C-alpha positions in Angstrom: 53.8 -49.8 -19.6 55.8 -52.0 -21.9 59.0 -50.4 -23.3 57.9 -51.2 -26.9 54.6 -49.5 -26.4 56.3 -46.4 -25.0 58.6 -46.4 -28.1 55.6 -46.7 -30.4 53.9 -43.7 -28.7 57.1 -41.6 -28.9 57.3 -42.5 -32.6 53.7 -41.4 -33.3 54.1 -38.2 -31.4 57.3 -37.4 -33.2 55.8 -38.1 -36.6 52.9 -35.8 -35.9 54.8 -33.1 -34.1 54.4 -30.8 -37.2 50.6 -31.3 -37.2 49.3 -29.4 -34.1 45.7 -30.0 -35.1 45.9 -33.8 -34.3 43.7 -35.1 -31.4 44.8 -38.4 -30.0 42.0 -40.9 -29.3 42.2 -44.1 -27.3 39.5 -46.5 -26.3 40.7 -49.4 -24.2 40.3 -47.8 -20.8 37.0 -48.3 -18.9 36.5 -44.6 -18.1 36.3 -41.2 -19.9 39.1 -38.7 -19.9 40.1 -35.5 -21.7 43.7 -34.5 -21.1 45.4 -31.4 -22.7 49.2 -31.6 -22.8 51.4 -29.3 -24.9 48.4 -27.9 -26.8 47.3 -31.4 -27.8 44.1 -33.1 -26.7 44.1 -36.8 -25.6 40.6 -38.4 -25.6 39.8 -41.6 -23.8 36.5 -42.6 -25.2 34.7 -44.5 -22.4 33.0 -47.8 -21.7 29.5 -49.4 -22.1 29.9 -52.2 -19.6 32.9 -52.0 -17.3 33.9 -49.1 -15.1 37.4 -48.3 -13.8 38.4 -45.6 -11.3 40.0 -42.6 -12.9 42.6 -40.3 -11.5 42.9 -36.7 -12.3 46.0 -34.6 -12.8 47.0 -31.0 -13.5 46.5 -31.6 -17.3 43.1 -33.3 -16.9 40.2 -31.2 -18.3 37.6 -33.9 -17.7 37.4 -37.4 -16.1 34.5 -39.7 -15.2 34.1 -43.4 -14.3 30.5 -43.4 -15.6 29.5 -45.6 -18.5 29.4 -43.5 -21.6 31.2 -42.3 -24.6 33.1 -39.4 -26.2 32.3 -37.9 -29.6 34.2 -35.3 -31.7 32.1 -32.9 -33.8 33.8 -31.0 -36.6 32.3 -27.7 -37.5 32.2 -25.9 -40.8 34.5 -23.2 -39.4 37.3 -25.8 -38.6 36.7 -26.2 -34.9 36.4 -29.4 -32.9 33.8 -29.9 -30.2 34.7 -32.8 -27.9 31.7 -34.0 -25.9 31.3 -36.7 -23.3 28.0 -38.4 -22.6 26.9 -40.8 -19.9 24.5 -43.6 -20.7 22.1 -45.1 -18.2 20.6 -48.6 -17.9 17.8 -47.6 -20.3 20.2 -46.3 -22.9 19.4 -42.6 -22.2 22.4 -40.4 -22.8 23.2 -37.3 -20.8 25.8 -34.7 -21.8 28.4 -34.4 -19.1 31.1 -32.2 -20.6 31.9 -30.1 -23.7 35.3 -28.7 -24.8 35.7 -26.5 -27.8 39.0 -26.7 -29.6 39.8 -23.5 -31.6 40.1 -23.7 -35.4 43.3 -25.4 -36.4 46.1 -23.2 -37.8 47.0 -25.2 -40.8 50.2 -24.2 -42.5 49.1 -23.7 -46.1 52.3 -23.7 -48.2 52.1 -23.4 -51.9 53.1 -26.5 -53.9 56.4 -26.2 -55.8 55.9 -25.4 -59.5 
């Protein structure tokens, strides 16, 4: 990974360190992954055409090299539901994995008067 790219990632993570409810999403990889690290979720969204092998690690909650996509559903009670679907040649989708993220604990401070 290029050093400037690493620096950019560190900057984003530092800027969002006070916002634990943030889920990081990326989409350039040709696979699907859900990684949980330090109580944050990292979503790799998938691919419609190409497929790449995917490695799993101790922080991997889900990984697949199938063609498909990820979606994040937001519920009325402030939870996130992260779902991964495969898509076959005819366009039929199949649910592969579901992960429920508890409601965010938002720090509700009163605005200064």
